[in-house]
C-alpha positions in Angstrom: -14.4 1.4 13.7 -15.5 3.2 10.5 -16.7 6.4 12.0 -13.8 8.6 10.8 -12.7 6.6 7.8 -13.2 8.3 4.4 -12.4 7.3 0.8 -11.4 9.5 -2.1 -11.9 7.7 -5.4 -10.1 9.3 -8.3 -12.3 9.3 -11.3 -11.3 12.1 -13.6 -9.0 10.3 -16.1 -9.7 9.7 -19.7 -8.2 6.2 -20.1 -6.8 7.0 -23.5 -5.0 3.6 -23.9 -8.4 1.9 -24.0 -9.5 3.8 -27.1 -11.9 3.4 -28.9 -14.0 1.9 -26.1 -12.8 4.6 -23.6 -13.7 8.1 -24.9 -13.4 11.5 -23.4 -17.2 11.6 -23.3 -17.3 8.2 -21.4 -13.9 7.0 -20.1 -12.8 3.6 -18.9 -13.9 3.9 -15.3 -17.6 4.2 -16.4 -17.4 1.1 -18.7 -18.3 -2.5 -18.0 -14.9 -3.4 -19.4 -14.9 -6.8 -17.7 -18.3 -7.9 -19.0 -19.7 -8.5 -15.5 -22.6 -6.0 -15.7 -20.9 -3.4 -13.5 -18.6 -0.5 -14.4 -15.1 -0.3 -12.9 -16.1 2.7 -10.7 -19.1 0.7 -9.4 -16.8 -2.2 -8.5 -14.4 0.2 -6.7 -17.2 1.7 -4.7 -18.6 -1.7 -3.6 -15.1 -2.7 -2.4 -14.7 0.6 -0.6 -17.9 0.3 1.5 -16.5 -2.9 3.0 -14.1 -0.8 5.1 -15.8 2.6 5.1 -19.4 4.0 5.1 -21.2 4.9 1.9 -21.7 8.4 3.4 -17.9 8.7 3.6 -17.1 8.1 -0.1 -15.9 11.1 -2.1 -15.5 11.0 -5.8 -12.9 13.3 -7.4 -13.9 14.0 -11.0 -14.8 17.0 -13.2 -18.0 18.7 -14.2 -18.1 16.7 -17.5 -18.5 13.5 -15.6 -20.7 14.6 -12.7 -23.8 13.0 -14.3 -22.0 9.8 -15.1 -20.9 9.5 -11.5 -24.5 10.0 -10.4 -25.7 7.4 -12.9 -23.2 4.7 -11.7 -23.3 5.6 -8.0 -26.9 6.8 -7.4 -26.4 6.4 -3.6 -24.1 9.5 -3.4 -25.2 12.9 -2.4 -24.2 16.0 -4.4 -21.6 17.1 -1.8 -19.8 13.7 -2.2 -18.8 14.5 -5.8 -15.8 16.8 -6.0 -15.6 18.5 -9.4 -12.2 19.8 -10.4 -12.4 22.8 -12.7 -9.1 21.9 -14.3 -6.9 18.8 -14.7 -4.0 19.6 -12.4 -2.9 16.0 -11.6 -3.3 14.3 -8.2 -1.7 16.6 -5.7 -4.1 19.5 -5.8 -7.0 17.1 -5.9 -5.8 15.4 -2.7 -5.2 18.7 -1.0 -8.7 19.8 -1.9 -10.2 16.7 -0.4 -8.0 16.9 2.7 -9.0 20.5 3.4 -12.7 19.7 2.9 -12.4 16.7 5.3 -10.4 18.5 7.9 -13.1 21.2 8.2 -15.7 18.5 8.6 -13.7 16.1 10.9 -10.2 17.0 12.1 -9.7 13.4 13.3 -10.6 12.0 9.9 -8.5 9.4 8.0 -8.8 8.8 4.3 -7.6 6.5 1.6 -7.0 7.5 -2.0 -8.0 4.9 -4.5 -8.0 4.7 -8.3 -11.5 4.2 -9.9 -10.5 1.8 -12.7 -8.3 -1.0 -11.2 -9.2 -4.7 -10.7 -8.7 -6.6 -7.4 -9.4 -10.3 -7.4 -8.5 -11.2 -3.8 -11.0 -8.9 -2.2 -10.9 -10.4 1.3 -7.1 -9.9 1.4 -7.6 -6.4 0.2 -10.2 -5.5 2.8 -8.0 -7.0 5.6 -5.0 -4.9 4.5 -7.0 -1.7 4.2 -8.3 -2.2 7.7 -4.7 -2.8 8.9 -3.6 0.4 7.1 -6.4 2.5 8.6 -5.6 1.2 12.1 -1.9 2.1 11.6 -2.4 5.7 10.4 -4.9 6.3 13.2 -2.0 6.0 15.7 1.0 7.1 13.6 2.1 10.1 11.6 2.6 8.0 8.5 1.9 8.3 4.8 1.0 4.7 3.8 0.8 3.1 0.4 -0.2 -0.4 -0.6 2.7 -1.9 -2.5 1.7 -4.7 -4.8 3.9 -7.9 -4.5 5.3 -8.2 -8.1 4.8 -11.5 -10.0 6.9 -10.7 -13.0 9.5 -8.1 -14.2 6.9 -5.6 -15.5 8.1 -2.5 -17.2 4.7 -0.8 -17.2 4.6 0.1 -13.5 6.5 2.4 -11.2 8.2 0.6 -8.3 8.5 1.2 -4.5 11.9 0.3 -2.9 11.2 -0.8 0.6 13.4 -1.4 3.7 12.5 -5.0 4.5 12.1 -5.4 8.2 10.5 -7.8 10.7 7.6 -5.5 11.2 5.0 -4.3 8.6 4.6 -1.6 7.4 8.0 -1.2 5.8 9.7 2.2 5.5 9.9 3.4 1.9 13.4 4.1 0.7 12.6 5.4 -2.8 10.1 5.6 -5.6 11.4 4.4 -9.0 10.1 5.3 -12.4 9.0 2.6 -14.9 12.2 0.6 -15.6 13.8 -1.1 -18.5 13.3 -4.9 -18.6 16.8 -5.7 -17.2 16.2 -3.3 -14.3 12.8 -4.7 -13.6 14.3 -8.2 -13.5 16.8 -6.9 -10.9 14.0 -5.4 -8.9 12.1 -8.7 -8.9 15.1 -10.8 -7.9 16.0 -8.5 -5.0 12.8 -9.1 -3.2 12.5 -5.5 -1.8 10.7 -3.8 -4.6 6.9 -3.5 -4.9 4.6 -2.1 -7.7 3.2 1.3 -7.0 -0.5 1.0 -7.4 -1.5 4.5 -6.5 -3.4 3.5 -3.4 -2.6 5.7 -0.3 -3.9 5.8 3.3 -3.2 8.6 5.9 -4.8 10.8 8.5 -6.0 14.1 7.1 -3.8 15.9 9.6 -0.7 14.0 8.4 -1.2 14.7 4.7 -1.9 18.4 5.4 1.3 18.6 7.4 3.1 17.1 4.5 1.6 19.7 2.2 2.8 22.4 4.6 6.3 21.1 4.4 6.7 19.9 0.8 4.1 21.8 -1.3 2.9 24.8 0.7 1.9 26.8 -2.3 -0.9 24.2 -3.2 -2.3 24.3 0.3 -2.1 28.0 0.6 -3.9 28.6 -2.7 -6.8 26.4 -1.6 -6.9 27.7 2.0 -7.8 31.3 1.3 -11.3 30.9 2.7 -11.7 27.7 4.6 -15.3 28.6 5.6 -16.4 27.8 2.0 -15.8 24.1 2.4 -18.9 21.9 3.0 -21.2 24.8 2.1 -23.1 25.9 -1.0 -20.2 28.2 -1.9 -17.6 25.4 -2.1 -17.8 24.8 -5.9 -17.6 28.4 -6.8 -14.7 28.8 -4.5 -12.9 25.8 -6.0 -13.7 27.0 -9.5 -11.9 30.2 -8.6 -8.9 28.9 -6.7 -8.1 25.4 -8.0 -6.9 26.4 -11.5 -4.2 28.5 -9.8 -2.6 25.4 -8.2 0.5 23.8 -9.6 -0.2 20.7 -11.8 1.8 17.9 -10.1 1.3 14.4 -8.9 1.1 13.4 -5.3 4.2 11.2 -5.8 6.4 14.1 -6.9 4.9 16.8 -4.6 4.7 14.8 -1.4 5.7 11.1 -1.3 9.2 11.4 -2.8 10.5 14.2 -0.6 8.7 13.0 2.6 10.5 10.9 5.2 7.5 9.3 6.8 6.3 7.2 3.9 5.6 3.5 4.6 4.3 0.6 2.5 2.3 -2.6 3.2 3.1 -5.5 0.8 -0.2 -6.6 -0.9 -1.0 -9.8 -2.7 -4.5 -8.9 -3.8 -4.8 -10.1 -7.4 -4.3 -6.5 -8.6 -4.3 -5.1 -12.1 -4.5 -1.5 -13.2 -6.0 -2.7 -16.5 -3.9 -0.1 -18.2 -4.0 -1.6 -21.7 -6.0 -4.0 -23.9 -3.1 -6.5 -23.4 -3.5 -6.4 -19.6 -7.3 -6.9 -20.0 -6.5 -9.9 -22.3 -4.3 -11.4 -19.7 -6.9 -10.9 -17.0 -9.9 -12.4 -18.8 -10.4 -16.1 -19.6 -8.9 -17.2 -22.9 -10.2 -19.8 -25.3 -8.1 -22.8 -26.3 -6.3 -20.7 -28.9 -5.5 -17.8 -26.5 -8.2 -15.5 -27.8 -10.6 -13.4 -25.8 -13.8 -12.9 -27.7 -16.5 -10.4 -26.6 -19.6 -10.4 -28.8 -20.9 -12.4 -31.7 -17.8 -13.5 -33.6 -17.3 -16.4 -36.1 -13.6 -17.4 -36.2 -11.3 -19.7 -38.1 -7.6 -20.2 -37.5 -7.1 -17.2 -35.2 -4.7 -17.1 -32.2 -3.9 -14.8 -29.3 -6.3 -12.0 -30.2 -8.5 -9.7 -28.2 -11.8 -9.1 -30.0 -14.5 -6.9 -28.7 -17.6 -6.5 -31.0 -20.9 -4.7 -30.0 -24.0 -6.8 -29.4 -25.8 -5.5 -32.5 -23.0 -6.7 -34.9 -21.5 -9.9 -36.1 -17.9 -10.3 -37.1 -16.2 -13.0 -39.1 -12.4 -13.3 -38.6 -10.0 -15.7 -40.3 -6.2 -16.1 -40.1 -5.6 -13.3 -37.6 -2.9 -13.7 -35.0 -1.8 -11.5 -32.1 -4.1 -8.5 -32.8 -6.5 -6.2 -30.9 -9.8 -5.8 -32.6 -12.2 -3.3 -31.0 -15.4 -2.0 -32.7 -16.9 0.8 -30.7 -19.3 3.6 -31.8 -17.9 5.4 -34.8 -14.4 3.8 -34.7 -12.9 0.4 -35.5 -9.4 -0.5 -34.1 -7.4 -3.3 -35.7 -3.9 -3.1 -34.2 -1.0 -5.5 -33.5 -0.8 -6.4 -29.8 2.9 -5.8 -29.8 2.4 -2.2 -30.9 -0.4 -1.3 -28.5 1.7 1.3 -26.7 1.0 3.4 -29.8 -2.8 3.5 -29.3 -2.6 6.4 -26.9 -0.8 8.6 -29.4 -3.2 7.4 -32.2 -6.1 8.4 -30.1 -4.6 11.8 -29.3 -4.1 12.5 -33.0 -7.8 11.7 -33.7 -9.4 13.1 -30.5 -10.8 16.2 -32.2 -12.7 13.9 -34.6 -13.4 10.9 -32.4 -14.2 12.0 -28.8 
C-alpha cells in the first residue's frame, strides 16, 4: 500500500512570529515548543511514517538547516534532504520535488506537509491521509485537507467547497485571510474550511498542472533531468533554482486549476502560528496562565510565560502578556498586540539572529 507514497515536509521557514524562541539560526520547526521532548519536525516525521515509509520522506529546507535536519531526523539519508539555494516560496520547491520523484518513480504519489503544525487527533489524520492517497492513485486530482473550522478565525485562509454527497468535495475558490465579519459568514455557511497547507496528489498530476499553469518554473528546473537522484543534483539545483519565479503553490497552481478537491478534516489541528495560539493549545492554570520554567507568581492572569531552565523569574500583577526569555533576548509584550512581534523581530534581525 505504501510502496509508491512519498512525503515532502516543508522545513525552510524562519517562524518569525515565535521570536525570540524561533531564530533564523534555529527556527520554530526545530524547537520543542510544546515541551514534550520532541521538536515539531520530529513529531511531523513520526506522523508521516504512519502512512508512508521512512525511506520515502523528503525534507525541503536550505543549506543553513541541513545539519539541524540531520540532528532531528538521523534516520534520513543525504539524498532525502532537498536544499533550496534560495527562498522562492512553495511552488518551485514542490516542482523540484516532483521532478526528482518522477525520475525515480513515474507512478509515485506524494503529500506536501508543513513541518511545524500540531495535530491532536492522529488516528483521524492517518485515516484521512490514507483516504486521500487512495483517491489520487486513481484520479487526476489535486487534493487538500481542509480543516473543519471551530471558530470565525481571521488568521487563516479559507477553502470554499461545493458540498456534495460524496467526499472529496470540489473546491470552488481559495479565500485570503478575512475580516471578522466575513469569517463569521464563512463559519455560518458551513461550506468553508481552513486552508492548512496540506496537499496530496500523484506526481504526474502535479507536473501536468505545472505544464498548464506555471510552465516557466518546470522548464527552468527541467533543463537536465538526468541530474536528479545523482551526485550532480545539488550543483544543478544551485544553478537553476534561483532562476525560478518566487510564488506560492496556491497562486501558481491551486487557484487557476480546475481539478482541485478537498477532504474535510477534524484532526485537532493548529498551525501554532503565534504565541497566543500556543497559549490556547497548552494547559492553562486556574488563572489562565501557561508557565514554562521556574516562575514564582502573584496576582497574574492570562499570561504566557517561558523562562529557561537555568533562570528563575518572579512576576506580580501582570495580566494578558507574553513573556519569553530566550538566549540574548527578553520579550515582554501585550498579547493583544502580538501581531507586531514579526515586524519587531525584522527590525532587530541584524542584531538578534
